[in-house]
Steps between C-alpha positions, in 0.01 A plus 500: 500500500800698617521487878543809712825356623643528148499884505720726711374558850355849557665687791372381835348183361783252536384142534836382635552357849381718788560467871293225650271739686378651169351192350182682398558770234178702520407576859233766432219420259208696365461333159238258625445465874667743738795329665788581735730199525838423652788320330333163555158612369352523850206742476497809723230688312266700730160335525275793596333682216606860550873431569502282187342782300757749629787260427369443146473876440860554622631215289331643192696818575818334627789746530270802469385747764134427578314772684307409813191670357523270194522197724188618682317556171602158376381319813192694600409739220312804629396336832811428709463396864531760774836366617636463148858602562541265792334221302728556203805490724381167641468359149848629413637326808338175389665532157842572655470188716417289195790636302743464793404135554534419130803702388812675626431871555756604242298321232152628586377759747213742548624853562280764662554858392319825570140416404613223266620140476761342274533126451865439407565158343779355289363475144559127463275424800174630350339301219347806332834684494673197346216453251509864383879513475534182296200596287664830412816317392296254291303779333821685421651188346188461282524861382861433405394197295658243734201269535696209649598715798160669511309171514730359768487807721126549466438132571704537814319817607159341450596203715490729803134587430307287749147613416279807538685787668427492874238232450427469871518869601231766468643784295400856578469787251870587488632144470265418213692728259824311573323166466366605157849611392649165596227317311570709190874432532431128532279500192759693295776263610292193417406631155857593419628159618250335262603737218864412558418131495317553171806679359701191602269259314349339810145507369439131562574544871287814517176363357382311812614779733319765297185287486500490883568871534231596246247284687592683823502846337259471207494873417879560493549579131881485516488140628247410228727648235795304632292180511386556143858557380633194682224282350563642152870421526408145601294472182170516687331789316149370562566497874647849482186630327281336768701686766419826325134414454464409867659832600268688265193340658617564855582869438170555325299330775677663795594846372333550164832554324707345222855361540775760470715572196787264597277194530291594200806551282645163606168328433486643147861406431438140610183479291684631193820305562696824518705450819 
């Protein structure tokens, strides 16, 4: 498989030598556990629940103005404490201390405005920012028909995905929308990377990966279709049909529905030998 190093580096993603103090590339992480780390991967993440929740919310909106009232809604909903403004300022101070200990202020800082906050970070420090930027480049390459570059870039983007978004932080009502958007971006990037690999004739490599992913996400029809196609191209039509039949049973049992047109059409084509 083409390595990510074989394609041109996107701006801001150079893998060349860096000064010694920047040994760790991604200092701020939300794709998985919340983390604030220095250049040597020393963890300075706040440990108390509410400061962590505020930090997560600000990182989800990095670079954007976030209103104080939105921070309050995110942390406490409709029942904020009586001293809410003072409490929020205390949490902001905790976040500033963590950032200052982990990073130079010119690379990451929390700015207070009039009734708002803005978390200013260099894009290559935050895993979600890097993931979204490289994913966009990979998706653009796929649309242009350059599947070698698309597969390499999307593989690289997906490597920064460390698990469920903010896996160890309670998300409030406003953060949840951003979390869902990141999940959808991840799913689209994964499916396009697999499609690009299929275009490149890598079906033998994809079969075991797709079997694992279908077991983890048994109702994802797009993954099932990709699994069926990979198996068919490996000459395993019987196995491809079993993948369809398993999906059909699961969808009927759980939701009372039939597989969608894409999967159904592929199933019929495999059965008839018209692929």
